[in-house]
N, C-alpha and C positions, 0 to 999 in steps of 0.2 A: 438517782439515782441514786438497807446497805447499798451496794453501790448499783444504781441501776444507770439508766441512761437518761438523757435528756434528748428531748427531740424538739427542734423548734423550727418553725417553718413560715411560710408566707406565701402568697400570691405575688403578684405585682414583680415576680421575678426575685424578691428579696428572699422568700421561702416559700416552697410550694405549698399547693393547697391543703395538703394534710399534714399538719405541722408537725405530729410528733411521732409519727408511727414506725420508726425505726426500733422503737421500745417505749419504755416510759420516759419521760424526759425530764432534755434540760429541760418540768415545765419545758423542759428542755434538757436540754436536758439532754445529750450523749456525750458522756465523757469518757474519752480514751484514757486510761489511767497512766501513762506514762511511766512505768515504775523502772528505774534504772538498777543495773546491779550495783552492789555497794562499792565496788571500786570505781565505776564509772561515777556513781553519786558523789565521792568524794573529789576525784577529778574535776567533774563539773563545777562542784561548789567553789574550789580552788580558781577555776577559770572565771566563773561568776565575778567574783570579786576583782580578779586582774582585769578582765574585759570592761569592767565598769569604773576603772581607775580606782577601786577601794571606796566608792561613795555609793554604793547600792543601798547600804543599810544606814549610813551615817545621817545623825539628826540633823534635820534642816535639809537634807537634799533627796530623802525618799519620797515617794509619790505621796504617801499618808503624812507625813510632817508638811510639805507643800500645801497641799489640800487643807488640811487642819488649819493652817495660817491664813487659808483664803474662807475658812467657816463652812467647809464640806468635809464629805468623808471620801476616801477611796477605796473601794473594795474589790473583792473576788469570790470565786465559787469554789467549794471543796468537796469532794465526797470522802466518804471514810477511808477508801483505799488509798487517796492521795497523801494520807498522813503518815504512811510508811515511805514515804520517797523524801528522804533528806534534803535533796537538793532542793524540789519543790517547795517544801516548806520553809527552808531558809529564806526564798524569795518571797513567799507569802508573808511571813511574820515579819519581814524587814520593810516590805514595801506597801502592805495593806492594812487598815484599819476597820475593816469589817467584813464579814464572812457570811456567805449565802451557801446553806446546804444545797449540794445538787438534787439530792433524791431523798436524804435520809428524813425529810419531816413531811414527806408525801404520802399520801393516804394509803397506797398500798405497802408501804414500809411500816407505816405507824398502826394501823389498824387491818391487817390482812384478812381476819376473819371478824366477823360482828361481835363487838364486845370485848376482843381480844387485842391487846395493845403491844406494841414492840418499840420502846423510845431508845433501846441501845445505840443505835447507829447515830441519830440525833444528838444524843447525850455526848457523844464522841467529839463530834463537830463543836457542840458548846463547851466541853472541857478545853480543847485546842484552844478556842477562841480566848476563853478566860485566862487561860496561861500564856498568852501572847497580848494579852491587853487590847484584844479586838471586840468590837461589838457584832451582834447576830442578826441577820435578816430572816425571820420565819418564812420558809417558803416550802409548801403551801398549805392552806386549809381545805380549799374546794376547788377542785379542777376535774373536767372532763375525761382527761388523760391519767394514767398510772392510778386508774380508780379500779379497787378490786371489783371482780366480778358479782359478788354478793349484792354491793350496793345498786348495781343496775338492775339486778334481779329482783328488788325488793318491789311488793306492791306500791303503787303510787302514794296510797294513805301512809306508808310508813317511812318514806324517804326525808321528809323533814325532821322527824324524830331522830334518825339514824345521824342527819347531817349536824343538826344540833348537838347531839350527844358527842359526836367525833370532835366538834370544833370545842365543845365546853372541856373535855377531858384533855385535848392536846394543848390549848392554850393555857389550862389551869396548871399542867405538868411544867410547862414553859414560862410561867408567870414569873416576871421579874428578871428574866435571863435572856429576852430577846428585845431589840430595839423596835422592831416592827413586824407585822405580818402582812403576806400577801393573801389576803383573806379569800378573795376569789380571783383565780388565775384565768386568764384569756377566756373571758364571758362572749367574746363576740366573734361573728363570723366575718368575712372580707367586706361585706356590703353593709355592716352595721346592724345586722339583726342580730338577736341574742341566740346563742347556741341551744338546739334543741337536745339538750343532755338531759341525765337523770333527774336533776334538780329543777331546770326549767319545766321539764315534761310534768313534774308532781306540783309545782308550786308557782309556774308563770314567773314572771319578772321579778315578783316579790322575794325570790329566793335570796338576791343579793342583800336587800335591807335586812332580811333574817340574819343571815350569815354574819354581817358586820354588827349587828346588835349582840348577837351571841357571843361573839369575839370579845366586844367590849366589856360585856358583862363578866367575863372569865378573867381578863387581864386588862382593866381600865386604863393602865400605863402604856400599853403597847400602842404606837402607832400603826393604824389600819389602811391598808393601800388594796387598790385594785390594779391588777398587773396585765398588761397584754402588749402583744407586738404588733408591728405595721399601725401603730397609733403615733409615731415619732413626729411627723408632720402633718399638715392639714388635710384630712381626706374623708371620705365617707365613714370608716371606723372610728376614727378618732373624734369626727364629728358626735357619732354615737355615745362614746365614752364621755364626753364632754357633756351632752345632755343628761346622761345618767347621771353623772356627779351632781349636775346642777338640781337636778330631781331630789336625789338624795339628800342634799345640804336643805332644800327647801322643807324637807320633812322632818328636820332634826334627825337624820340617821349619822351614827358616828362614822366619819370617813375622813381621814387626815391627809392621804397621798394617793397619787397615781404613778405607777411605775410603768417607763417606757423601755421594753426590753432592748431595744436597738442591735439586733442581729442585723448587719449590713452587708451588703455586697460592695466590693470596692467602688469608691466614687459614688456611691448613691445616698450619701447622708442627705436628707431633705433639707431645702433651703428655708423651708417653714418650720423647721424645728424649734428654734427660739421663740417665735411667734406663737407656735402651738403651747408651749411652755407656759408663757405668759398669760395665755387665756384660761388656762387650768389655775394658775395660781391666783388669778384675778376672782375665782370662786370661792377662794379662802382654803384651799389645799396647796400641800406641797406637791412637787414632782421629783422622781429621781430617775436616772437612767441605771436600770437594774441588771442586765445582761449583756453588757456591750462585747461584741467582737465584729471583725471586718473581714470577709472571707475574700481569697485571691483565688483565681485559676492558676493551678499549677503547671509548671514552677513559676515562682514568682520573680520578677525581673527588679531590677534597680528602681525603675520607675515604678512599678508597682508597690515597693515598700516605700517610696517617696510620696505616693499617693496615699496609702494607708497611714503615714504620718500626718498628712494633711488632714485626713478624716477625723482621726483620734483628737487632732488638735480642735478642729470644729466643733465635736462635740462637746470637749471639755469648756470651749469658750461660751458656747451657747449655755451651759448650765451656770458657768461662772457669770453670764450676762443676766441671770434671772434670780431675784433674791429668794425665791421661794424652792430653788432647785438645792437639794441638801446633800447629794452625792452622786458618784458614778461609781458603779461596779462592772468590772469585766467577767466574762462568763469563763472562769479557768483561769490559771496561772500564765500557762505557755502553751505554744503549739503542740506539745508532745502530751499535753492531757486536754487538747480541746475536742468538743464533740462534732465539730465540723467535717472533718475528713471521713468518719463513718457515717456520716449522714448523707453528705453532697458530693458525690463522686468527683474527683476532679480538682476539688477546691480543698483549701487550707489555708496556712500560715495566717492565722485570723485573729493572733494575739499580739501584745507588746514583746513578748519573749519567744525564742525560736525553740527547736525541739531540744536544744542543750541548755535551756533557760539562760541564753544570752540575751541581752536587752538588744531590740532592734530599732530602726528610726522613729517607729511609733512612740516608744518609750522615750528617745530624747524628745521627740514633740510635746509628749505630754508633760514632762517636766517643765519644758518651756512654756507652755499654756499656763501651766501652774506658778508661773514665775521664778522658776528655777533655772540652772544652768548646768550642762553636761558636757564632758569632754571625751563621753563613750565612743568608742570606733564603730562605724557602722559595718555590720557583718555583711559577707557576701550573700546573694540570694540563695546560694547551694546550701549556705549553714542555717538559714531560717525558714526555707520554704518547704520542699517539697516532702509530703508524705505519703507519696506512692511506693508501691512496691519497687524493689529493684528488679533488673533483669533477671533471670533465673540463677541458680546456683553455678558458680565457677569452681568450686571444691567439693569435696565429698567428706561425710563424717565418718571418722573411723570407728568411733563409738560415742554413745551418749547418753545421759540419764535424764529423765523427766520427773518433777515433783509437781502434784496438782493437789489444789485445795477447792473443795465446792462449798460455797454458802447458798443455802435452797431456804426459800420461803413460799407459803402457799403454791402458787402456779409459776414462780420464776426462780431463777438461780444465778448466781455468777460463778465462774471458775477462773483461778488464777494458776498460771503454769509456769514452772520455772524451768527451762531448758539449759542442760549444761553440755558442753562439748568436752569429752573425757578422752577424746583422742589425741593422737601428737601433731595432727596438722589443722592449720587454721580453716575454718568454713567461711567461704565468701559466698554468701546467698544461701538461704535455707527455706525448706518447706517441711512443716511438721505433720503428718498425717494419722488421723485418729478416727473412731466412729462414735458418734454421740448415742446414748440411749433411745430406744424408742419413744417419740413423743416429744422429744426435746427440738426446738429450734432455735437458731441462735439468732438474736436481733440486733447486737452491736457488738465489736470487738475493739481491743485497744493494743497499740504495738505489734498489730499484724492485721493482715486481711484474711478472713474467714469465708471460704466458698466450697461448696453450696452451704446452704444454711442447716440441712439436716442430713442424717445418714452418716455415710463416710465423707469426711471434709478434710480440707487442707488449710493450714495456717501458714501464710507466706509472709516474710520479713517486710518490713517498711525500709525506707532509704537510709534510716539512722541507726538501723541494729542488725544489719545484715550480715556484719563479720564477727564470728566466734572464734577467738583464739583458743588454743589449748588451754583448757581449765576454764575458759571464760562460761558466762551465763547471761541469759536474757530473760525477761519476765514478760509475759503476755498474758492475755486473758481475754474472756468473753462473758456476755450476758446471753440467757436464753429463756424461753418459756418451756414450761414441761407439762405434761399430763398426769403426772404422778411419780413417775421415774426421773429421781435427780440424781441418778448414779454417774459416778466418773467414768470416762473411758477406760476400756480394760487395757489397753496398750497404745503404745505411740511408736511413729517411725520418723526419723530425721533424715532427708534425703535420701529416703529407702531403707534406711538402715533401722532395724529394731532398738528401742531405748529401755535401758534397764529402769525400774522405779526408784526414785531417790528424792 
């Protein structure tokens, strides 16, 4: 996810069989950007410190300091657009010591056309991490999704050369700047067979060893991982990963770790997770929890939030109980920037922080699991959960203005839209109507629901941003594919009233 989405999925109920096709992914990858207005950001930041008893970022009590005291890291995922949200970044820099770029290092961003590289978005994430004393997990080099069409269109005889050139160029660019690489991302089907993607079709199973060797040659100091979902417990898919790693080790192929994505449904953390970690580390590799979240059917109840707290604690305790588990990373910072609501209808509230970046019971449980203590108040379910749209508008906009910015690449684009209520009455619930250029199709959205996906569409507020006071603003956005026309909409209407450009 410049800023794409993440998609992640599975069968077994935890993630649907088609992993990432709301767009490119969270590897998944669907981040809703959660950009608050400036005033709201300041207020939320103040609330964050108050709500956490002033301890959120204090030395010795943050997640990262507690984790470091236990010999592991505690990370998060960020997209480039997240960096402009001061509330989000305040939590990220105070609580986490590892950053995974959501989309900025994936192939469709870094090499959208053959031999033409774009490292600007990834560099922005690395610069943020360096400025805040955080390390970076490179994500990712080879993945069947968020793969530019030119790669899949290559003759099979040219795929290996293209893969090796891509890995070499990107790993060399970030040499010395990343802690690790997810070299191959999500290589397996649910039954443990390898995905028949462009790389497997051209090179067979040997493409994985070739990718690892190529990455090692480009950056010998980086830790090299294979990363996948639904391999957290012992099952056919994790058995296949285990057998693959054992085979690679026996061949002397450089591999340092296995990433367990850990996108869970509430109450479904596998009981065999610790044993599974132990069998991998017995092969001589590390393991890491790379994309943790725990989605809840909305609205979340107090009991749901308590179960989520237990789930987070279980994952952290499993990691701490295995000497070769090096760290835990959450996928996103809070519920407002989580990819879950945009991908799984009716689900959300999947992280440790609510839509206002206030800590939830899962945060407290994580602190406790790491050996700390907290007096943070438990938020009510309404403060931490629902990201579903409110029931329709109860006020009308007297006048409005809209500013929008399009960031386009190859066959994709993101559009960030700022809505301002220039009228004298408060708007309680809003819908913004506009028409997409021909050939554009929305694949994901943040801070709003957008329907339908093409033609004349309507963006509708979510539960936390439906009120627009006079002079108030809210920021929304979406990602879309396009067939050559990346133009912004010509006009916008808020609750049926035409808006001026602003």
